[in-house]
py3Dmol code that shows the C-alpha trace and the ligand (Angstrom):
import py3Dmol

protein = """\
ATOM      1  CA  MET A   1      88.816 126.077 131.150  1.00  0.00           C
ATOM      2  CA  LYS A   2      90.246 128.226 128.392  1.00  0.00           C
ATOM      3  CA  LEU A   3      89.634 127.252 125.069  1.00  0.00           C
ATOM      4  CA  THR A   4      91.187 129.946 122.992  1.00  0.00           C
ATOM      5  CA  SER A   5      94.485 129.887 121.872  1.00  0.00           C
ATOM      6  CA  SER A   6      96.942 132.651 122.378  1.00  0.00           C
ATOM      7  CA  PRO A   7      99.726 133.927 120.246  1.00  0.00           C
ATOM      8  CA  PRO A   8     103.134 132.280 119.977  1.00  0.00           C
ATOM      9  CA  PRO A   9     106.502 134.172 120.442  1.00  0.00           C
ATOM     10  CA  PHE A  10     106.856 133.825 116.716  1.00  0.00           C
ATOM     11  CA  THR A  11     104.428 132.559 114.028  1.00  0.00           C
ATOM     12  CA  PHE A  12     104.915 130.113 111.232  1.00  0.00           C
ATOM     13  CA  LEU A  13     106.427 131.932 108.350  1.00  0.00           C
ATOM     14  CA  GLY A  14     105.680 135.253 110.205  1.00  0.00           C
ATOM     15  CA  ALA A  15     101.865 134.763 109.445  1.00  0.00           C
ATOM     16  CA  PRO A  16      99.265 136.987 111.496  1.00  0.00           C
ATOM     17  CA  PHE A  17      98.071 135.471 114.564  1.00  0.00           C
ATOM     18  CA  VAL A  18      94.359 134.886 114.537  1.00  0.00           C
ATOM     19  CA  GLU A  19      92.599 133.082 117.204  1.00  0.00           C
ATOM     20  CA  ALA A  20      91.015 129.646 116.278  1.00  0.00           C
ATOM     21  CA  ASP A  21      87.623 131.181 115.937  1.00  0.00           C
ATOM     22  CA  ALA A  22      85.416 130.241 112.948  1.00  0.00           C
ATOM     23  CA  LYS A  23      83.918 133.632 112.645  1.00  0.00           C
ATOM     24  CA  LEU A  24      87.239 135.633 112.769  1.00  0.00           C
ATOM     25  CA  LEU A  25      88.748 133.241 110.384  1.00  0.00           C
ATOM     26  CA  LYS A  26      85.745 133.489 107.893  1.00  0.00           C
ATOM     27  CA  GLU A  27      85.941 137.416 108.012  1.00  0.00           C
ATOM     28  CA  ARG A  28      89.283 137.552 107.026  1.00  0.00           C
ATOM     29  CA  GLY A  29      88.730 135.070 103.965  1.00  0.00           C
ATOM     30  CA  THR A  30      91.230 132.474 105.485  1.00  0.00           C
ATOM     31  CA  LYS A  31      91.937 129.675 103.148  1.00  0.00           C
ATOM     32  CA  ALA A  32      94.600 127.946 105.489  1.00  0.00           C
ATOM     33  CA  ALA A  33      94.887 127.981 109.146  1.00  0.00           C
ATOM     34  CA  LEU A  34      97.750 126.593 111.436  1.00  0.00           C
ATOM     35  CA  LEU A  35      96.876 125.306 114.740  1.00  0.00           C
ATOM     36  CA  GLY A  36      99.766 123.713 117.133  1.00  0.00           C
ATOM     37  CA  MET A  37      98.778 120.851 119.313  1.00  0.00           C
ATOM     38  CA  PRO A  38     101.741 120.558 121.626  1.00  0.00           C
ATOM     39  CA  TYR A  39     100.405 117.338 123.441  1.00  0.00           C
ATOM     40  CA  ASP A  40     102.484 114.275 124.089  1.00  0.00           C
ATOM     41  CA  MET A  41     100.690 112.482 127.001  1.00  0.00           C
ATOM     42  CA  GLY A  42      99.498 110.154 124.447  1.00  0.00           C
ATOM     43  CA  GLY A  43     102.958 108.781 123.339  1.00  0.00           C
ATOM     44  CA  ILE A  44     103.859 105.280 124.389  1.00  0.00           C
ATOM     45  CA  TRP A  45     107.515 105.741 123.330  1.00  0.00           C
ATOM     46  CA  ARG A  46     109.856 108.780 123.666  1.00  0.00           C
ATOM     47  CA  THR A  47     108.166 112.279 124.700  1.00  0.00           C
ATOM     48  CA  GLY A  48     109.229 115.592 123.269  1.00  0.00           C
ATOM     49  CA  THR A  49     106.834 115.797 120.488  1.00  0.00           C
ATOM     50  CA  ALA A  50     104.994 118.805 122.571  1.00  0.00           C
ATOM     51  CA  ASP A  51     107.825 120.847 121.368  1.00  0.00           C
ATOM     52  CA  GLY A  52     106.902 119.850 117.654  1.00  0.00           C
ATOM     53  CA  PRO A  53     104.834 123.364 116.876  1.00  0.00           C
ATOM     54  CA  ARG A  54     107.598 125.405 118.319  1.00  0.00           C
ATOM     55  CA  GLY A  55     110.203 123.523 116.225  1.00  0.00           C
ATOM     56  CA  LEU A  56     108.201 124.048 113.195  1.00  0.00           C
ATOM     57  CA  ARG A  57     107.830 127.790 113.760  1.00  0.00           C
ATOM     58  CA  ASP A  58     111.382 127.950 114.485  1.00  0.00           C
ATOM     59  CA  ALA A  59     112.593 126.348 111.420  1.00  0.00           C
ATOM     60  CA  SER A  60     110.259 128.326 109.163  1.00  0.00           C
ATOM     61  CA  ARG A  61     112.135 131.540 110.115  1.00  0.00           C
ATOM     62  CA  GLN A  62     114.733 130.492 107.709  1.00  0.00           C
ATOM     63  CA  TYR A  63     111.954 130.804 104.937  1.00  0.00           C
ATOM     64  CA  GLY A  64     109.921 133.464 103.205  1.00  0.00           C
ATOM     65  CA  PRO A  65     106.382 133.257 102.407  1.00  0.00           C
ATOM     66  CA  TYR A  66     107.033 133.108  98.541  1.00  0.00           C
ATOM     67  CA  PHE A  67     107.396 129.552  97.559  1.00  0.00           C
ATOM     68  CA  PHE A  68     109.331 129.381  94.221  1.00  0.00           C
ATOM     69  CA  ASP A  69     108.487 125.913  93.094  1.00  0.00           C
ATOM     70  CA  ASP A  70     104.816 126.929  92.359  1.00  0.00           C
ATOM     71  CA  ASP A  71     105.394 130.814  91.944  1.00  0.00           C
ATOM     72  CA  VAL A  72     103.080 131.489  94.929  1.00  0.00           C
ATOM     73  CA  ASP A  73     103.202 133.818  97.834  1.00  0.00           C
ATOM     74  CA  LEU A  74     101.616 131.523 100.681  1.00  0.00           C
ATOM     75  CA  LEU A  75     100.555 134.281 102.842  1.00  0.00           C
ATOM     76  CA  GLU A  76      98.675 136.351 100.328  1.00  0.00           C
ATOM     77  CA  THR A  77      97.145 133.508  98.298  1.00  0.00           C
ATOM     78  CA  PHE A  78      95.958 131.390 101.182  1.00  0.00           C
ATOM     79  CA  LYS A  79      95.741 134.300 103.510  1.00  0.00           C
ATOM     80  CA  LEU A  80      97.457 131.895 105.822  1.00  0.00           C
ATOM     81  CA  VAL A  81      97.337 132.394 109.595  1.00  0.00           C
ATOM     82  CA  ASP A  82      98.738 130.904 112.503  1.00  0.00           C
ATOM     83  CA  CYS A  83      96.379 130.321 115.442  1.00  0.00           C
ATOM     84  CA  GLY A  84      98.831 129.634 118.009  1.00  0.00           C
ATOM     85  CA  ASN A  85      98.404 126.476 120.050  1.00  0.00           C
ATOM     86  CA  ALA A  86      95.523 124.697 121.684  1.00  0.00           C
ATOM     87  CA  PRO A  87      95.691 125.470 125.269  1.00  0.00           C
ATOM     88  CA  MET A  88      97.194 122.339 127.164  1.00  0.00           C
ATOM     89  CA  VAL A  89      96.226 121.553 130.602  1.00  0.00           C
ATOM     90  CA  PRO A  90      98.807 119.961 132.724  1.00  0.00           C
ATOM     91  CA  ALA A  91      98.152 116.349 133.650  1.00  0.00           C
ATOM     92  CA  SER A  92      94.783 116.509 131.945  1.00  0.00           C
ATOM     93  CA  PRO A  93      94.744 114.513 128.685  1.00  0.00           C
ATOM     94  CA  GLU A  94      90.807 114.832 128.774  1.00  0.00           C
ATOM     95  CA  LYS A  95      90.818 118.625 128.802  1.00  0.00           C
ATOM     96  CA  CYS A  96      93.714 118.801 126.425  1.00  0.00           C
ATOM     97  CA  ARG A  97      91.578 116.656 123.904  1.00  0.00           C
ATOM     98  CA  ALA A  98      88.653 119.048 124.410  1.00  0.00           C
ATOM     99  CA  ALA A  99      90.868 122.078 123.575  1.00  0.00           C
ATOM    100  CA  MET A 100      92.345 120.389 120.429  1.00  0.00           C
ATOM    101  CA  LYS A 101      88.842 119.324 119.462  1.00  0.00           C
ATOM    102  CA  HIS A 102      87.568 122.797 119.911  1.00  0.00           C
ATOM    103  CA  GLY A 103      90.465 124.415 117.936  1.00  0.00           C
ATOM    104  CA  ALA A 104      90.148 121.752 115.236  1.00  0.00           C
ATOM    105  CA  SER A 105      86.422 122.307 115.088  1.00  0.00           C
ATOM    106  CA  GLU A 106      86.718 126.201 114.562  1.00  0.00           C
ATOM    107  CA  ILE A 107      89.000 125.996 111.770  1.00  0.00           C
ATOM    108  CA  ILE A 108      87.214 123.232 109.912  1.00  0.00           C
ATOM    109  CA  ARG A 109      83.789 125.272 110.323  1.00  0.00           C
ATOM    110  CA  SER A 110      85.478 128.281 108.989  1.00  0.00           C
ATOM    111  CA  GLY A 111      86.093 126.529 105.845  1.00  0.00           C
ATOM    112  CA  ALA A 112      89.969 127.041 105.649  1.00  0.00           C
ATOM    113  CA  THR A 113      92.136 124.130 105.186  1.00  0.00           C
ATOM    114  CA  GLY A 114      93.314 123.034 108.540  1.00  0.00           C
ATOM    115  CA  ILE A 115      97.073 122.318 109.142  1.00  0.00           C
ATOM    116  CA  PHE A 116      97.478 120.810 112.656  1.00  0.00           C
ATOM    117  CA  ILE A 117     100.829 120.195 114.203  1.00  0.00           C
ATOM    118  CA  GLY A 118     101.555 117.814 116.871  1.00  0.00           C
ATOM    119  CA  GLY A 119     101.997 116.544 119.269  1.00  0.00           C
ATOM    120  CA  ASP A 120     102.170 112.677 119.238  1.00  0.00           C
ATOM    121  CA  HIS A 121     100.035 110.561 116.848  1.00  0.00           C
ATOM    122  CA  SER A 122      96.908 110.664 119.283  1.00  0.00           C
ATOM    123  CA  ILE A 123      96.059 114.215 118.212  1.00  0.00           C
ATOM    124  CA  PRO A 124      94.010 112.831 115.182  1.00  0.00           C
ATOM    125  CA  ILE A 125      91.596 111.349 117.728  1.00  0.00           C
ATOM    126  CA  PRO A 126      90.055 114.802 118.756  1.00  0.00           C
ATOM    127  CA  ILE A 127      90.711 116.166 115.314  1.00  0.00           C
ATOM    128  CA  GLY A 128      88.909 113.411 113.691  1.00  0.00           C
ATOM    129  CA  GLN A 129      85.943 113.830 115.995  1.00  0.00           C
ATOM    130  CA  ALA A 130      85.688 117.493 115.167  1.00  0.00           C
ATOM    131  CA  LEU A 131      85.871 116.804 111.226  1.00  0.00           C
ATOM    132  CA  SER A 132      83.310 114.051 111.797  1.00  0.00           C
ATOM    133  CA  GLU A 133      80.711 116.398 113.259  1.00  0.00           C
ATOM    134  CA  ALA A 134      81.348 119.089 110.968  1.00  0.00           C
ATOM    135  CA  THR A 135      81.125 116.922 107.894  1.00  0.00           C
ATOM    136  CA  PRO A 136      77.615 116.027 106.616  1.00  0.00           C
ATOM    137  CA  GLY A 137      78.877 113.358 104.240  1.00  0.00           C
ATOM    138  CA  LYS A 138      81.657 110.906 104.340  1.00  0.00           C
ATOM    139  CA  ILE A 139      85.317 111.263 105.310  1.00  0.00           C
ATOM    140  CA  GLY A 140      88.478 109.644 103.790  1.00  0.00           C
ATOM    141  CA  TYR A 141      91.691 109.244 105.636  1.00  0.00           C
ATOM    142  CA  ILE A 142      95.240 108.579 104.244  1.00  0.00           C
ATOM    143  CA  VAL A 143      98.091 108.186 106.958  1.00  0.00           C
ATOM    144  CA  PHE A 144     101.861 108.080 106.291  1.00  0.00           C
ATOM    145  CA  ASP A 145     103.406 105.963 109.066  1.00  0.00           C
ATOM    146  CA  ALA A 146     105.841 103.354 109.862  1.00  0.00           C
ATOM    147  CA  ASN A 147     103.322 101.746 112.219  1.00  0.00           C
ATOM    148  CA  MET A 148      99.786 100.885 112.042  1.00  0.00           C
ATOM    149  CA  ASP A 149      98.882 102.468 115.231  1.00  0.00           C
ATOM    150  CA  ALA A 150      96.026  99.891 115.244  1.00  0.00           C
ATOM    151  CA  GLU A 151      95.993  98.679 118.992  1.00  0.00           C
ATOM    152  CA  GLU A 152      92.535  98.771 120.318  1.00  0.00           C
ATOM    153  CA  GLU A 153      93.869  99.793 123.615  1.00  0.00           C
ATOM    154  CA  VAL A 154      97.292  99.963 125.468  1.00  0.00           C
ATOM    155  CA  ASP A 155      97.046  98.993 129.226  1.00  0.00           C
ATOM    156  CA  GLY A 156      93.172  99.803 129.078  1.00  0.00           C
ATOM    157  CA  GLU A 157      93.799 103.267 127.693  1.00  0.00           C
ATOM    158  CA  ARG A 158      92.247 103.975 124.324  1.00  0.00           C
ATOM    159  CA  PHE A 159      93.550 107.252 123.535  1.00  0.00           C
ATOM    160  CA  SER A 160      97.382 106.743 122.982  1.00  0.00           C
ATOM    161  CA  ASN A 161      99.405 107.252 119.761  1.00  0.00           C
ATOM    162  CA  TRP A 162      99.168 103.406 119.345  1.00  0.00           C
ATOM    163  CA  SER A 163      95.169 103.606 118.773  1.00  0.00           C
ATOM    164  CA  GLU A 164      94.452 106.435 116.556  1.00  0.00           C
ATOM    165  CA  ALA A 165      93.667 104.229 113.537  1.00  0.00           C
ATOM    166  CA  CYS A 166      90.955 102.509 115.801  1.00  0.00           C
ATOM    167  CA  ARG A 167      89.503 105.417 117.126  1.00  0.00           C
ATOM    168  CA  LEU A 168      89.055 106.977 113.563  1.00  0.00           C
ATOM    169  CA  ALA A 169      87.752 103.690 112.094  1.00  0.00           C
ATOM    170  CA  GLU A 170      85.145 104.036 114.851  1.00  0.00           C
ATOM    171  CA  LEU A 171      83.889 107.686 113.743  1.00  0.00           C
ATOM    172  CA  PRO A 172      80.276 107.229 111.995  1.00  0.00           C
ATOM    173  CA  ASN A 173      80.976 108.628 108.719  1.00  0.00           C
ATOM    174  CA  LEU A 174      84.426 107.235 108.279  1.00  0.00           C
ATOM    175  CA  ASP A 175      84.390 103.962 106.700  1.00  0.00           C
ATOM    176  CA  PRO A 176      87.580 102.008 107.134  1.00  0.00           C
ATOM    177  CA  LYS A 177      87.480 101.098 103.608  1.00  0.00           C
ATOM    178  CA  ASN A 178      88.028 104.614 102.884  1.00  0.00           C
ATOM    179  CA  MET A 179      91.351 104.502 105.187  1.00  0.00           C
ATOM    180  CA  VAL A 180      94.741 103.980 103.749  1.00  0.00           C
ATOM    181  CA  MET A 181      98.042 103.387 105.369  1.00  0.00           C
ATOM    182  CA  ILE A 182     101.292 104.088 103.492  1.00  0.00           C
ATOM    183  CA  GLY A 183     104.782 103.407 104.503  1.00  0.00           C
ATOM    184  CA  ILE A 184     104.138 100.497 107.145  1.00  0.00           C
ATOM    185  CA  ARG A 185     107.168  98.659 107.973  1.00  0.00           C
ATOM    186  CA  GLY A 186     109.146  96.927 110.947  1.00  0.00           C
ATOM    187  CA  SER A 187     108.884  95.118 114.036  1.00  0.00           C
ATOM    188  CA  LEU A 188     106.968  97.690 116.129  1.00  0.00           C
ATOM    189  CA  ASN A 189     103.993  96.439 114.333  1.00  0.00           C
ATOM    190  CA  THR A 190     102.337  93.562 115.662  1.00  0.00           C
ATOM    191  CA  ARG A 191     100.473  90.597 113.941  1.00  0.00           C
ATOM    192  CA  ARG A 192      97.135  91.523 116.143  1.00  0.00           C
ATOM    193  CA  GLN A 193      97.243  94.993 114.675  1.00  0.00           C
ATOM    194  CA  PHE A 194      97.715  93.571 111.004  1.00  0.00           C
ATOM    195  CA  GLU A 195      94.654  91.283 111.822  1.00  0.00           C
ATOM    196  CA  TYR A 196      92.612  94.231 113.045  1.00  0.00           C
ATOM    197  CA  VAL A 197      93.483  96.323 109.946  1.00  0.00           C
ATOM    198  CA  LYS A 198      92.767  93.417 107.559  1.00  0.00           C
ATOM    199  CA  SER A 199      89.459  92.613 109.461  1.00  0.00           C
ATOM    200  CA  LYS A 200      88.087  96.350 109.005  1.00  0.00           C
ATOM    201  CA  GLY A 201      89.089  96.523 105.396  1.00  0.00           C
ATOM    202  CA  ILE A 202      91.764  99.198 105.756  1.00  0.00           C
ATOM    203  CA  THR A 203      94.143  99.341 102.917  1.00  0.00           C
ATOM    204  CA  VAL A 204      97.888  98.869 103.614  1.00  0.00           C
ATOM    205  CA  PHE A 205     100.666 100.086 101.214  1.00  0.00           C
ATOM    206  CA  ALA A 206     103.754  98.652 102.969  1.00  0.00           C
ATOM    207  CA  MET A 207     107.145 100.275 102.160  1.00  0.00           C
ATOM    208  CA  ARG A 208     107.784  97.111  99.970  1.00  0.00           C
ATOM    209  CA  ASP A 209     104.859  98.076  98.002  1.00  0.00           C
ATOM    210  CA  ILE A 210     106.192 101.739  97.444  1.00  0.00           C
ATOM    211  CA  ILE A 211     109.645 100.241  96.488  1.00  0.00           C
ATOM    212  CA  GLU A 212     107.935  97.787  93.920  1.00  0.00           C
ATOM    213  CA  LEU A 213     105.026 100.148  92.528  1.00  0.00           C
ATOM    214  CA  GLY A 214     106.611 103.546  93.027  1.00  0.00           C
ATOM    215  CA  ILE A 215     105.219 106.425  95.166  1.00  0.00           C
ATOM    216  CA  VAL A 216     103.205 108.035  92.304  1.00  0.00           C
ATOM    217  CA  GLU A 217     101.257 104.661  91.616  1.00  0.00           C
ATOM    218  CA  VAL A 218     100.777 104.158  95.226  1.00  0.00           C
ATOM    219  CA  MET A 219      99.437 107.580  95.656  1.00  0.00           C
ATOM    220  CA  ASN A 220      97.124 107.207  92.593  1.00  0.00           C
ATOM    221  CA  ARG A 221      95.647 104.151  94.401  1.00  0.00           C
ATOM    222  CA  ALA A 222      95.429 105.870  97.805  1.00  0.00           C
ATOM    223  CA  ILE A 223      93.652 108.797  96.573  1.00  0.00           C
ATOM    224  CA  ALA A 224      91.319 106.740  94.618  1.00  0.00           C
ATOM    225  CA  ILE A 225      90.313 104.494  97.545  1.00  0.00           C
ATOM    226  CA  ALA A 226      90.127 107.348 100.108  1.00  0.00           C
ATOM    227  CA  GLY A 227      88.201 109.569  97.768  1.00  0.00           C
ATOM    228  CA  ALA A 228      85.574 106.702  96.648  1.00  0.00           C
ATOM    229  CA  GLY A 229      82.266 108.118  97.839  1.00  0.00           C
ATOM    230  CA  THR A 230      83.753 110.461 100.271  1.00  0.00           C
ATOM    231  CA  ASP A 231      83.247 114.389 100.726  1.00  0.00           C
ATOM    232  CA  ALA A 232      86.233 115.216 103.045  1.00  0.00           C
ATOM    233  CA  LEU A 233      89.960 114.101 102.941  1.00  0.00           C
ATOM    234  CA  TYR A 234      92.049 114.032 106.106  1.00  0.00           C
ATOM    235  CA  VAL A 235      95.599 113.440 105.627  1.00  0.00           C
ATOM    236  CA  SER A 236      98.020 112.582 108.451  1.00  0.00           C
ATOM    237  CA  PHE A 237     101.948 112.934 108.206  1.00  0.00           C
ATOM    238  CA  ASP A 238     103.689 110.887 110.987  1.00  0.00           C
ATOM    239  CA  THR A 239     107.186 111.956 110.639  1.00  0.00           C
ATOM    240  CA  ASP A 240     108.451 108.161 111.141  1.00  0.00           C
ATOM    241  CA  GLY A 241     106.815 107.439 107.842  1.00  0.00           C
ATOM    242  CA  VAL A 242     109.822 108.942 106.488  1.00  0.00           C
ATOM    243  CA  ASP A 243     113.014 107.456 106.376  1.00  0.00           C
ATOM    244  CA  ALA A 244     114.993 107.986 109.846  1.00  0.00           C
ATOM    245  CA  ALA A 245     117.956 109.105 107.858  1.00  0.00           C
ATOM    246  CA  TYR A 246     115.746 112.090 106.551  1.00  0.00           C
ATOM    247  CA  ALA A 247     113.813 112.581 109.716  1.00  0.00           C
ATOM    248  CA  PRO A 248     115.545 111.649 112.765  1.00  0.00           C
ATOM    249  CA  GLY A 249     113.705 114.238 114.736  1.00  0.00           C
ATOM    250  CA  THR A 250     110.691 111.795 115.792  1.00  0.00           C
ATOM    251  CA  SER A 251     109.871 109.770 118.766  1.00  0.00           C
ATOM    252  CA  GLY A 252     110.255 106.632 117.242  1.00  0.00           C
ATOM    253  CA  PRO A 253     112.675 106.735 114.259  1.00  0.00           C
ATOM    254  CA  GLU A 254     112.641 103.741 111.760  1.00  0.00           C
ATOM    255  CA  PRO A 255     114.997 103.142 108.892  1.00  0.00           C
ATOM    256  CA  GLY A 256     113.909 102.174 105.396  1.00  0.00           C
ATOM    257  CA  GLY A 257     111.116 104.654 104.920  1.00  0.00           C
ATOM    258  CA  LEU A 258     109.926 106.969 102.428  1.00  0.00           C
ATOM    259  CA  THR A 259     112.872 109.529 101.182  1.00  0.00           C
ATOM    260  CA  SER A 260     112.152 113.390 101.346  1.00  0.00           C
ATOM    261  CA  ARG A 261     111.519 113.450  97.538  1.00  0.00           C
ATOM    262  CA  GLU A 262     108.837 110.714  97.986  1.00  0.00           C
ATOM    263  CA  ILE A 263     106.896 112.410 100.877  1.00  0.00           C
ATOM    264  CA  ILE A 264     107.171 115.736  98.757  1.00  0.00           C
ATOM    265  CA  THR A 265     105.939 113.913  95.765  1.00  0.00           C
ATOM    266  CA  ALA A 266     103.043 112.546  97.773  1.00  0.00           C
ATOM    267  CA  ALA A 267     102.104 115.868  99.424  1.00  0.00           C
ATOM    268  CA  ARG A 268     101.967 117.641  95.841  1.00  0.00           C
ATOM    269  CA  MET A 269      99.519 114.891  94.482  1.00  0.00           C
ATOM    270  CA  LEU A 270      97.481 115.365  97.651  1.00  0.00           C
ATOM    271  CA  GLY A 271      97.586 119.068  97.297  1.00  0.00           C
ATOM    272  CA  ARG A 272      96.545 118.770  93.568  1.00  0.00           C
ATOM    273  CA  HIS A 273      93.888 116.271  94.397  1.00  0.00           C
ATOM    274  CA  GLY A 274      92.406 118.481  97.418  1.00  0.00           C
ATOM    275  CA  VAL A 275      92.583 117.977 100.986  1.00  0.00           C
ATOM    276  CA  THR A 276      90.221 119.257 103.717  1.00  0.00           C
ATOM    277  CA  ILE A 277      92.584 119.062 106.696  1.00  0.00           C
ATOM    278  CA  PHE A 278      96.081 117.505 107.342  1.00  0.00           C
ATOM    279  CA  ASP A 279      98.436 116.959 110.162  1.00  0.00           C
ATOM    280  CA  ILE A 280     102.001 116.702 110.951  1.00  0.00           C
ATOM    281  CA  VAL A 281     102.753 114.497 114.068  1.00  0.00           C
ATOM    282  CA  GLU A 282     105.369 113.146 116.080  1.00  0.00           C
ATOM    283  CA  LEU A 283     108.081 115.795 115.230  1.00  0.00           C
ATOM    284  CA  CYS A 284     110.341 116.019 118.254  1.00  0.00           C
ATOM    285  CA  PRO A 285     113.079 118.763 117.877  1.00  0.00           C
ATOM    286  CA  ALA A 286     115.291 117.521 120.654  1.00  0.00           C
ATOM    287  CA  TYR A 287     116.416 114.647 118.753  1.00  0.00           C
ATOM    288  CA  ASP A 288     117.338 116.403 115.795  1.00  0.00           C
ATOM    289  CA  PRO A 289     120.008 119.307 116.393  1.00  0.00           C
ATOM    290  CA  SER A 290     120.485 119.673 112.622  1.00  0.00           C
ATOM    291  CA  GLY A 291     116.774 120.748 112.241  1.00  0.00           C
ATOM    292  CA  ILE A 292     116.176 119.102 109.092  1.00  0.00           C
ATOM    293  CA  THR A 293     112.959 117.202 110.255  1.00  0.00           C
ATOM    294  CA  ALA A 294     111.148 120.160 111.056  1.00  0.00           C
ATOM    295  CA  ARG A 295     112.511 121.777 107.628  1.00  0.00           C
ATOM    296  CA  LEU A 296     110.916 119.017 106.004  1.00  0.00           C
ATOM    297  CA  ALA A 297     107.646 119.425 107.913  1.00  0.00           C
ATOM    298  CA  CYS A 298     107.734 123.088 106.487  1.00  0.00           C
ATOM    299  CA  TYR A 299     108.338 121.634 102.911  1.00  0.00           C
ATOM    300  CA  ILE A 300     105.304 119.242 103.333  1.00  0.00           C
ATOM    301  CA  ILE A 301     103.339 122.232 104.000  1.00  0.00           C
ATOM    302  CA  PHE A 302     104.687 124.365 101.267  1.00  0.00           C
ATOM    303  CA  ASN A 303     104.389 121.663  98.613  1.00  0.00           C
ATOM    304  CA  LEU A 304     100.843 120.614  99.527  1.00  0.00           C
ATOM    305  CA  LEU A 305      99.564 124.131  99.384  1.00  0.00           C
ATOM    306  CA  GLY A 306     101.671 125.366  96.674  1.00  0.00           C
ATOM    307  CA  ALA A 307     100.437 122.328  94.417  1.00  0.00           C
ATOM    308  CA  SER A 308      97.055 122.841  95.376  1.00  0.00           C
ATOM    309  CA  HIS A 309      97.296 126.418  94.322  1.00  0.00           C
ATOM    310  CA  ALA A 310      98.860 125.333  90.974  1.00  0.00           C
ATOM    311  CA  ALA A 311      95.982 123.130  90.394  1.00  0.00           C
ATOM    312  CA  ASN A 312      93.346 125.645  90.405  1.00  0.00           C
ATOM    313  CA  GLY A 313      92.913 126.582  94.102  1.00  0.00           C
ATOM    314  CA  LEU A 314      91.865 124.832  97.389  1.00  0.00           C
ATOM    315  CA  GLN A 315      89.297 122.157  97.144  1.00  0.00           C
ATOM    316  CA  ALA A 316      85.881 123.941  97.357  1.00  0.00           C
ATOM    317  CA  ARG A 317      83.847 122.646 100.435  1.00  0.00           C
TER     318      ARG A 317
END
"""
ligand_1 = """\
1
MN
Mn 102.020 106.844 113.989
"""
view = py3Dmol.view(width=600, height=400)
view.addModel(protein, "pdb")
view.setStyle({"model": 0}, {"cartoon": {"style": "trace"}})
view.addModel(ligand_1, "xyz")
view.setStyle({"model": 1}, {"stick": {}})
view.zoomTo()
view.show()
């Protein structure tokens, strides 16, 4: 099967297309590389997140590479490239996961910051495997989400968007004690999942904690927990971590979540700290004619990269 990516009709921010190939990326001095993962066969709820990468690229056409907030040209400074999409094979989740893992692995091994655009929230499973194999040391994981996604299996299947936390917790060099969930709320979560999370020692900052402590304090604690003794940091932004009022374009919108400003503040703090790779998942343009959710996804990327530049460049790996 074909594992290489092909050029999209238009790229993120008009960035050059470069195949997801570690050697090619390294030769160009790439510091940040985006790869779409248009996969929604892992979704237990509404489909449509396969259109997420297209929606993000479409929204980015409104913007230029200069990011005012940090006085930085993202294309120049990061030599940002768009690697297109991991090739998807119809009706074969296994082959799709292999392609996603391959693309993620090439970008991670190039040393660039990987920006992975889903797709449903099962894509961290192949991404996490790629990161795990490429990281000699330990990994920390921070996820923004309304839901714990900590169901060990769904109808006997282990690779849905309701099980990504469990599959990551099983990686040999990701200690669940370095896993942090932020923004958890609501009745789509089950007691069984909460018991799993507690038993593994995964830290949960529920929405109520963010309301009481404030996002800055929560992020300081989250970064300390995920960063304790780890050499790489993986951050996953599920769009439903954000309040449905700000991010309706998601497969399972939930009220009462993070505001746009809070998720941007969080992205900036993570950028300043240094992030090895990050993803944005469950972006579902069909449910959001306004396009605001895809624009917020652009802002998360701009702010995380911009803040990392402002704080003396990307994390050295
Ligand atoms: Mn999720």
